[in-house]
C-alpha positions in Angstrom: -49.4 65.7 181.0 -47.3 64.7 178.0 -47.5 67.3 175.1 -45.9 65.0 172.6 -48.8 63.4 170.7 -48.6 59.8 169.6 -48.3 59.0 166.0 -51.9 57.8 165.9 -54.2 60.3 167.5 -57.6 59.3 168.9 -60.4 61.4 167.6 -61.1 63.0 171.0 -57.5 62.9 172.3 -57.1 66.6 172.7 -60.4 67.1 174.4 -59.5 64.5 177.1 -56.1 66.0 177.4 -57.9 69.3 178.1 -60.1 67.5 180.7 -57.1 67.0 182.8 -57.4 70.7 183.8 -60.5 69.6 185.7 -58.3 67.7 188.2 -57.9 70.6 190.7 -61.7 70.7 190.9 -62.2 67.0 191.3 -64.5 67.5 194.3 -66.9 69.6 192.2 -66.6 67.0 189.4 -67.3 64.0 191.7 -70.3 65.7 193.3 -71.6 66.8 190.0 -71.2 63.3 188.5 -72.9 61.8 191.5 -75.7 64.2 191.1 -76.0 63.2 187.4 -76.1 59.5 188.4 -78.9 60.2 190.9 -80.9 62.2 188.5 -80.8 59.3 186.0 -81.7 56.9 188.7 -84.6 59.0 189.9 -86.0 59.4 186.4 -85.8 55.7 185.8 -87.5 55.1 189.1 -90.3 57.4 188.0 -90.5 55.4 184.8 -90.8 52.1 186.8 -93.6 53.7 188.9 -95.7 53.9 185.7 -96.4 50.2 185.6 -98.7 50.0 188.7 -100.3 53.3 187.4 -101.0 51.6 184.0 -102.3 48.5 185.8 -104.9 50.5 187.7 -105.7 52.8 184.8 -105.9 50.3 182.0 -106.5 46.9 183.5 -108.8 48.0 186.4 -106.4 46.2 188.8 -105.3 47.3 192.3 -101.8 48.0 193.3 -102.0 45.3 196.0 -103.3 42.7 193.7 -100.6 43.5 191.1 -97.9 43.2 193.7 -99.2 39.9 195.0 -99.2 38.5 191.5 -95.6 39.6 191.0 -94.7 37.9 194.2 -96.3 34.6 193.2 -94.8 34.7 189.8 -91.3 35.4 191.2 -91.6 32.7 193.9 -92.9 29.9 191.6 -91.4 31.0 188.3 -94.7 31.1 186.5 -96.6 33.6 184.4 -100.2 34.4 185.4 -103.0 36.1 183.4 -105.3 38.6 185.1 -107.8 35.8 186.0 -104.9 33.8 187.6 -104.6 31.3 184.8 -101.2 29.9 184.4 -99.8 31.0 181.1 -96.2 29.7 181.6 -94.6 27.3 184.1 -90.9 26.7 184.1 -90.6 24.1 186.9 -93.8 22.2 186.5 -95.3 23.3 189.9 -98.4 24.5 188.1 -99.7 23.0 184.8 -100.1 25.5 182.0 -103.8 26.5 181.6 -104.6 25.7 185.2 -106.4 28.4 187.3 -105.2 29.2 190.8 -107.9 29.5 193.4 -108.2 33.0 194.9 -107.8 31.7 198.5 -104.7 29.6 197.6 -103.3 32.7 195.6 -103.6 35.0 198.7 -102.0 32.3 200.9 -99.0 32.0 198.6 -98.8 35.7 198.1 -98.6 36.2 201.9 -96.0 33.6 202.5 -93.3 34.6 205.0 -90.5 32.9 203.1 -90.4 35.5 200.3 -87.3 37.6 199.8 -86.9 40.9 201.7 -87.3 43.1 198.7 -90.6 41.5 197.9 -91.8 42.1 201.5 -90.8 45.8 201.2 -92.8 46.0 197.9 -95.9 44.3 199.6 -95.6 46.7 202.5 -95.6 49.8 200.2 -98.5 48.4 198.2 -100.6 47.9 201.3 -100.5 51.6 201.9 -101.9 52.5 198.5 -105.6 53.0 198.4 -107.8 50.3 196.8 -110.0 52.9 195.2 -108.8 53.4 191.7 -109.0 57.1 191.6 -107.1 57.4 195.0 -104.6 54.9 193.9 -103.8 56.8 190.8 -103.5 59.9 192.8 -101.2 58.2 195.3 -98.9 56.8 192.5 -98.8 60.2 190.7 -97.9 61.9 194.0 -95.0 59.5 194.3 -93.9 60.3 190.8 -94.3 64.0 191.4 -92.1 63.7 194.6 -89.4 61.9 192.6 -89.5 64.6 189.9 -89.2 67.3 192.5 -86.2 65.6 194.2 -84.7 64.9 190.8 -84.9 68.5 189.7 -83.4 69.9 192.9 -80.5 67.5 192.4 -80.3 68.5 188.7 -80.0 72.2 189.8 -76.9 71.4 191.9 -75.5 69.1 189.2 -75.8 71.7 186.5 -74.4 74.5 188.8 -71.5 72.5 190.0 -70.6 71.3 186.5 -70.7 74.9 185.3 -68.4 76.0 188.2 -65.9 73.2 187.3 -66.0 74.0 183.5 -65.6 77.7 184.1 -62.7 77.3 186.5 -60.9 74.7 184.3 -61.3 76.8 181.2 -60.1 79.9 182.9 -57.0 77.9 184.0 -56.5 76.9 180.4 -56.8 80.6 179.3 -54.3 81.7 182.0 -51.9 78.9 181.1 -52.2 79.7 177.4 -51.7 83.4 178.0 -48.7 82.8 180.2 -47.3 80.4 177.6 -47.8 83.0 174.8 -45.8 85.5 176.7 -42.8 83.1 176.5 -43.1 81.9 173.0 -40.5 83.2 170.5 -41.4 86.2 168.4 -41.6 84.2 165.1 -44.8 82.4 166.2 -46.7 85.7 166.1 -45.3 86.6 162.7 -46.7 83.3 161.3 -50.0 83.1 163.2 -51.0 86.8 163.8 -52.6 88.3 166.9 -56.1 87.8 165.6 -55.6 84.0 165.4 -54.1 83.9 169.0 -57.0 86.1 170.3 -59.6 83.7 168.7 -58.0 80.7 170.4 -58.0 82.4 173.7 -61.5 83.8 173.5 -63.7 81.8 171.1 -62.1 78.4 171.2 -61.9 78.4 175.0 -65.6 79.2 175.2 -66.4 76.3 172.9 -64.2 74.0 175.1 -66.2 75.3 178.2 -69.4 74.1 176.6 -67.8 70.7 176.1 -66.8 70.4 179.7 -70.2 71.4 180.8 -71.9 68.7 178.7 -69.3 66.1 179.7 -69.9 66.6 183.4 -73.7 66.6 183.0 -75.6 65.1 180.2 -72.7 63.0 178.9 -73.0 61.1 182.3 -76.7 61.4 182.8 -78.0 60.3 179.4 -76.0 57.0 179.0 -76.9 56.1 182.6 -80.6 56.9 182.0 -80.6 54.9 178.8 -78.8 51.9 180.6 -81.3 51.9 183.5 -84.3 52.2 181.2 -82.8 49.3 179.2 -82.4 47.2 182.4 -86.0 48.0 183.4 -87.3 47.0 179.9 -85.3 43.8 180.2 -87.0 42.9 183.5 -90.4 43.5 182.0 -89.9 41.7 178.7 -86.4 40.8 177.4 -87.7 39.8 174.0 -88.8 43.2 172.9 -85.8 44.9 174.4 -83.2 42.8 172.7 -84.3 44.3 169.3 -82.5 47.5 170.5 -79.3 45.5 170.9 -79.6 44.3 167.3 -79.9 47.8 165.9 -77.5 49.5 168.2 -74.5 49.3 165.8 -76.5 51.1 163.2 -77.3 53.9 165.5 -73.6 54.1 166.6 -72.6 54.3 162.9 -75.0 57.2 162.3 -73.6 59.1 165.3 -70.0 58.4 164.2 -70.5 59.5 160.6 -72.1 62.9 161.5 -69.6 63.4 164.3 -66.7 63.3 161.9 -68.3 65.8 159.6 -69.0 68.2 162.4 -65.4 67.9 163.8 -64.0 68.9 160.4 -66.5 71.7 159.7 -66.0 73.1 163.2 -62.2 73.3 162.8 -62.6 75.2 159.5 -65.2 77.5 161.1 -62.9 78.4 164.0 -60.1 79.2 161.5 -62.4 81.5 159.5 -63.6 83.1 162.7 -59.9 83.9 163.5 -59.6 85.6 160.0 -62.8 87.6 160.7 -61.2 88.9 164.0 -58.1 89.7 162.1 -60.0 91.8 159.5 -61.9 93.6 162.2 -58.8 94.3 164.3 -56.8 95.6 161.2 -59.6 97.8 160.0 -60.3 99.4 163.4 -56.6 100.0 164.0 -56.2 101.7 160.7 -59.6 103.3 160.6 -58.1 106.8 159.8 -56.4 105.4 156.8 -59.5 103.7 155.6 -61.5 106.9 155.8 -58.7 109.1 154.4 -58.4 106.8 151.3 -62.1 106.3 150.9 -61.6 102.6 151.3 -64.8 101.9 153.1 -66.3 100.0 150.1 -63.1 97.9 149.7 -63.0 97.0 153.4 -66.7 96.2 153.3 -66.2 93.8 150.3 -63.2 92.2 151.9 -65.1 91.7 155.2 -68.0 90.3 153.2 -65.8 87.7 151.5 -64.4 86.5 154.9 -67.9 86.4 156.3 -69.1 84.4 153.4 -66.3 81.9 153.9 -67.2 81.7 157.6 -70.9 81.3 156.9 -70.1 78.5 154.4 -68.2 76.5 157.1 -70.9 77.3 159.7 -73.6 76.1 157.4 -71.6 72.9 156.7 -71.5 72.3 160.4 -75.3 73.2 160.8 -76.2 70.8 158.0 -74.4 67.9 159.7 -76.0 68.8 163.1 -79.4 69.2 161.6 -79.2 65.9 159.8 -78.2 64.0 162.9 -81.6 64.2 164.6 -83.7 63.2 161.6 -81.4 60.3 160.8 -81.5 59.1 164.4 -85.3 59.5 164.6 -85.9 57.6 161.3 -83.7 54.8 162.5 -85.5 54.8 165.8 -88.9 54.8 164.0 -87.9 51.8 162.0 -86.9 50.0 165.2 -90.2 50.9 166.9 -92.2 49.6 163.9 -90.5 46.2 164.2 -91.1 46.2 167.9 -94.8 47.1 167.4 -95.3 44.1 165.1 -93.7 41.7 167.5 -95.5 43.2 170.4 -98.8 42.8 168.6 -98.2 39.2 168.2 -97.3 38.7 171.8 -100.3 40.6 173.1 -103.0 39.6 170.6 -101.9 36.1 169.4 -99.5 34.5 171.9 -101.2 36.1 175.0 -97.8 36.1 176.7 -97.6 39.9 177.2 -100.1 42.1 178.9 -101.0 45.6 177.6 -99.6 47.5 180.6 -96.3 45.7 180.4 -96.1 46.4 176.6 -96.8 50.1 177.2 -94.1 50.3 179.9 -91.6 48.6 177.6 -92.5 51.0 174.9 -92.0 53.9 177.4 -88.6 52.5 178.3 -87.6 52.2 174.6 -88.8 55.8 174.0 -86.6 56.9 176.9 -83.6 55.0 175.4 -84.3 56.5 172.0 -84.6 60.1 173.4 -81.3 59.5 175.3 -79.6 58.3 172.1 -81.0 61.3 170.2 -79.6 63.8 172.9 -76.4 61.8 173.0 -76.0 62.4 169.3 -76.4 66.1 169.9 -73.9 66.0 172.8 -71.5 64.2 170.5 -71.8 67.1 168.2 -70.8 69.5 171.0 -68.0 67.2 172.0 -66.6 67.2 168.4 -66.6 71.0 168.3 -64.9 71.1 171.7 -62.2 68.6 170.5 -61.5 70.9 167.6 -61.2 73.8 170.0 -59.0 71.9 172.3 -56.8 71.0 169.3 -56.3 74.6 168.4 -55.5 75.5 172.0 -52.9 72.8 172.4 -51.4 73.7 169.1 -50.4 76.9 170.9 -49.5 75.3 174.2 -47.3 72.8 172.4 -45.1 75.5 170.8 -41.7 75.3 172.6 -41.0 78.2 174.9 -37.9 80.1 175.3 -35.3 77.9 177.0 -34.6 79.7 180.3 -38.3 79.9 181.0 -38.5 76.1 180.4 -35.7 75.3 182.7 -37.0 77.6 185.4 -40.3 75.9 185.2 -38.7 72.5 185.6 -36.7 73.7 188.6 -39.8 75.0 190.3 -42.0 72.0 189.4 -44.5 74.3 187.7 -44.0 73.2 184.1 -47.0 73.9 181.8 -48.5 71.1 179.8 -46.6 72.3 176.8 -43.2 72.7 178.6 -42.9 69.3 180.3 -40.4 67.0 178.7 -37.4 67.9 176.5 -38.1 70.5 173.9 -35.9 72.5 171.6 -35.5 76.2 171.6 -36.9 78.1 168.6 -35.7 80.7 166.2 -38.0 82.3 163.7 -41.4 80.9 164.0 -40.9 77.6 165.5 -37.7 76.2 163.9 -35.3 74.6 166.3 -32.6 77.1 167.2 -29.1 76.8 168.4 -29.7 77.5 172.1 -28.8 74.4 174.0 -30.9 73.2 176.9 -28.2 73.0 179.6 -27.9 74.1 183.2 -25.8 77.0 182.0 -29.0 78.7 180.8 -29.5 79.6 184.4 -26.4 81.8 184.5 -27.2 85.4 185.3 -25.5 88.0 183.0 -23.4 90.4 185.0 -23.9 94.1 184.5 -22.6 95.0 181.0 -19.2 96.7 181.2 -17.0 96.0 178.2 -18.4 95.3 174.7 -21.0 93.6 172.6 -20.0 91.3 169.7 -21.9 89.9 166.9 -19.7 87.0 165.6 -20.4 85.8 162.1 -24.1 85.9 162.5 -26.5 84.2 160.1 -30.2 84.2 160.4 -33.1 83.0 158.1 -36.7 83.5 158.6 -38.9 80.4 158.4 -40.0 79.9 154.9 -37.6 82.4 153.4 -35.3 81.4 150.6 -32.5 83.9 151.5 -30.8 84.9 154.8 -32.1 88.0 156.5 -28.6 88.4 158.1 -25.7 86.8 156.3 -22.3 86.4 158.1 -22.3 89.7 160.0 -19.6 90.6 162.5 -19.7 93.7 164.6 -18.2 94.9 167.9 -19.6 97.8 169.9 -17.8 99.1 173.0 -19.6 100.1 176.2 -20.8 103.7 176.0 -20.5 103.8 172.1 -23.5 104.8 170.0 -23.9 103.1 166.7 -26.4 103.9 163.9 -27.4 101.1 161.6 -28.7 102.3 158.3 -29.7 100.6 155.1 -32.6 100.0 152.6 -35.8 98.4 153.7 -35.2 94.7 154.2 -31.5 95.0 154.6 -31.5 93.2 157.9 -31.2 96.2 160.3 -34.0 95.3 162.7 -33.4 91.6 162.4 -29.8 91.9 163.5 -30.7 93.9 166.6 -33.6 91.6 167.4 -30.9 88.9 168.0 -29.4 91.0 170.9 -32.4 90.5 173.3 -32.9 87.0 171.9 -36.2 87.7 170.3 -34.7 85.3 167.7 -31.7 83.0 167.8 -29.2 82.6 165.0 -29.4 79.7 162.6 -27.7 76.5 163.8 -24.0 77.1 163.3 -24.8 80.7 162.4 -22.5 82.4 164.8 -23.2 83.9 168.2 -23.8 87.2 170.1 -21.7 87.9 173.2 -21.8 90.5 176.0 -18.5 90.9 177.8 -17.4 87.6 176.1 -20.4 85.7 177.4 -22.5 84.0 174.8 -26.1 85.3 175.4 -27.4 81.9 174.4 -26.1 80.6 177.8 -27.5 83.3 180.1 -31.0 83.7 181.5 -33.4 85.8 179.5 -34.4 87.9 182.5 -30.8 88.9 183.3 -30.2 89.7 179.6 -33.4 91.7 178.9 -33.1 93.6 182.2 -30.1 95.3 180.7 -31.9 96.4 177.5 -34.4 99.2 176.8 -36.1 99.4 173.5 -38.0 102.2 171.9 -39.8 100.9 168.8 -41.1 102.6 165.6 -44.7 102.1 166.7 -45.3 103.6 170.2 -46.8 100.9 172.4 -49.5 101.9 174.9 -50.9 99.4 177.4 -54.3 99.6 179.1 -53.9 101.6 182.4 -52.9 105.0 183.5 -50.1 107.1 182.0 -48.0 106.5 185.2 -48.6 102.8 184.8 -47.4 102.9 181.2 -44.2 104.8 182.2 -43.4 102.4 185.1 -44.2 99.3 182.8 -40.6 98.2 182.8 -40.1 99.1 186.4 -43.4 98.4 188.4 -42.0 99.4 191.8 -40.9 102.9 190.7 -42.1 105.7 192.8 -44.3 108.6 191.5 -41.2 110.9 191.9 -39.2 108.6 189.7 -42.0 108.4 187.1 -42.3 112.2 187.0 -38.5 112.6 186.7 -38.4 110.2 183.7 -41.3 112.1 182.1 -39.5 115.4 182.5 -36.4 114.0 180.8 -38.6 112.7 178.0 -40.3 116.1 177.7 -43.6 114.5 178.5 -44.4 116.1 181.9 -46.0 119.3 180.4 -48.6 117.5 178.3 -49.3 114.9 181.0 -50.2 117.5 183.7 -52.5 119.2 181.2 -54.7 116.1 181.2 -57.7 116.0 183.5 -56.3 113.4 185.8 -52.6 114.1 185.1 -50.4 111.0 185.5 -53.6 109.0 186.6 -55.3 109.6 183.3 -56.6 106.2 182.0 -55.5 105.1 178.5 -56.9 102.3 176.4 -54.7 99.8 174.6 -54.4 102.1 171.6 -53.8 105.4 173.4 -56.5 107.0 171.4 -56.5 110.3 173.4 -52.8 110.9 172.8 -51.0 112.1 169.7 -48.3 110.1 168.0 -45.5 112.3 169.4 -47.0 112.1 172.9 -47.2 108.3 172.9 -43.6 108.1 171.7 -42.4 110.4 174.5 -44.2 108.1 177.0 -42.3 105.2 175.5 -39.0 107.1 175.9 -39.9 108.0 179.5 -40.5 104.2 180.0 -37.0 103.5 178.7 -35.4 106.2 180.7 -37.0 104.9 183.9 -35.8 101.4 183.2 -32.3 102.8 183.3 -30.8 99.9 181.3 -27.1 100.1 180.0 -28.1 99.1 176.5 -30.5 101.1 174.4 -32.1 100.2 171.1 -33.9 102.9 169.1 -35.8 101.3 166.2 -36.7 104.3 164.0 -38.2 106.1 167.1 -38.9 109.3 165.3 -40.1 108.1 162.0 -43.8 108.6 162.7 -44.0 111.9 164.5 -44.2 115.6 163.4 -41.2 118.0 163.4 -41.9 119.6 166.7 -42.3 116.2 168.4 -39.2 114.9 166.6 -37.2 117.8 168.0 -38.3 117.1 171.6 -37.9 113.4 171.2 -34.4 113.9 169.7 -33.4 116.1 172.7 -34.7 113.4 175.1 -32.8 110.7 173.2 -29.5 112.5 173.0 -29.7 113.2 176.7 -30.5 109.6 177.6 -27.8 108.2 175.2 -25.1 109.6 177.4 -22.9 106.9 179.0 -25.1 104.2 177.4 -24.4 101.7 174.6 -26.9 102.7 172.0 -28.1 101.1 168.7 -30.0 103.4 166.4 -32.0 102.3 163.4 -33.0 105.3 161.4 -33.7 106.8 158.0 -33.5 110.4 159.0 -30.1 112.1 159.1 -31.2 114.2 162.2 -31.5 111.0 164.2 -28.0 109.7 163.5 -25.9 112.8 163.4 -24.8 112.5 167.0 -23.8 108.9 167.0 -20.1 107.7 167.2 -20.3 105.3 164.3 -22.5 104.5 161.4 -22.9 100.9 160.1 -24.3 100.5 156.6 -26.1 97.2 155.8 -27.4 95.9 152.4 -28.9 92.5 151.7 -28.2 91.2 155.1 -24.5 92.1 155.1 -22.4 95.0 156.5 -21.0 96.8 153.5 -19.3 99.7 155.3 -18.9 101.5 158.6 -17.4 104.7 159.8 -18.2 108.3 160.3 -20.6 110.3 158.2 -17.8 112.2 156.5 -15.9 108.9 155.7 -18.9 107.1 154.4 -20.2 109.9 152.2 -16.9 109.8 150.4 -16.3 106.1 150.2 -19.6 104.2 150.4 -21.9 104.3 147.4 -24.8 102.7 149.2 -24.5 105.3 152.0 -24.4 108.0 149.4 -27.7 106.8 147.8 -29.3 106.5 151.3 -28.2 110.0 152.3 -29.4 111.5 149.0 -32.7 109.6 148.8 -33.7 109.1 152.4 -31.6 110.9 155.0 -31.6 114.4 153.3 -35.1 113.9 152.0 -36.4 113.2 155.5 -34.8 116.2 157.1 
């Protein structure tokens, strides 16, 4: 599956690309498609069975007499009236206007030289009662049996198509989710989590509807229309050919409205993602909303987003609502023309009998109904294509290079990872990490020093560098605090160490023990780094699961030991289920300090030689800060530690302080040295560090 789109994209390209995920379920697809063909065939057969029913009901004929007349007409290429008068003769065997004697008619109808299919038809007709009421009952029983069989097959067709659609879309969701976990951090900064969530949930559901329709009615309706068309041709080709003349007009109507629906559907999905983002942000900050009395503001903002969503949904609804009337009016015009021609053939030319005319009209109605449904199905397909486009926009984002190469080696490359793709720095720009075999090299256990060598980094869309020509060396076991004003590049610089981002092309490199981290596997690199962020991250699961998140095979004793070192054990055992207490994704039943201590316990249990503390105590109370600081100072022993902080209490125990301003290092040294020599540090100390203590 090639993720690189051609320059000229077909209007359904992404939908058919997504349909390749149905391949593992090809058996279900084949059986479902076969059932759809059988349903269409059975429905058309039931339609064909209406002709003898009409002959008996309208013309007072018998099924046997009607079949005999069909045999004679086929054998001698003539057209007979009900009284056996020759209306048309192609080979001159019977003159037009001549009347065939009844005895001669029966003799010719019972000829043994007739084709096998006509013999079968005559044999079936012989079993139909001659009494008109009983004959109608027998024909209806046959039609009812066909309907029963057709509906049983329809059940299996719909169930199997649903199974295949559900399995395929779940595969797409799993593939997209797995892909998201290996996309560089910059993507989420540009898209936002709500947009990603909308693609995984809402867009995937729309795509599932498209698969279901494609495997069922998209097969069934065209086949049903084609068979009804063929039956109408057999009965009377002149009336049927009118449909062919007007077919381009109907196709143009379907195409026009389909294009409008596709555009409106894409816009509606994007607005739906904005709505999810608003809900997510409001619920996450509901305390702030209530504290600031911002309920009315949030309500107005949500209303604006909903109005935009409604506008796009109504655009789509108008296009969908207009499709059926447009198709019906077009079909009505065609039917009117057919009626005029049929009236001439039945009443004036006498070349078409009433029952045949009614059957042709029934066939044309079936064709029209199939086209009407097909136009609706096309609307679903357009929405599904828009959903597939948004999903593949995510799947086509290049992944982090070691993951890419590992997938190639194992032969399990995702649709978005096959082929040659560049690495990414901030938000999708090609980075400086080369895709070579050296990316598989495992990083040995850190033992000497970490170097940032002439690092330059720019966020996508930014005018200025976030980090500008920074060089820094940190020895093993050394603790370094990085301080600076907001936006000075502290967090960005340390985000380069675990390769959340990569430097600008030609923008320097980061080395560990003289090995460029751009040329080592991500797993071996990140296994040696523990991070405690400013916002405590809690995952769904128990407290124990959260602590062992970075080391899933850790024993309960190891978990409890880490919790004790993080001063978290006491409040954990006070919970109703202790370490097995379930937590939601927000950790709503824990205080900020408790959540942060669980995060520190997680880092302690991981036991990585490199520790990054990104303002780990900035959002906790004084008592929690004291306990967290004790845990951090104990854990920092014999580890290389990077501390980002605004509070003096957090950095007082470090070996060295690095001061950054506007993406550059302006000074470094001890507190006493910097307070005397660095004006920037003096200002930070006076305004932030001391003020925060």
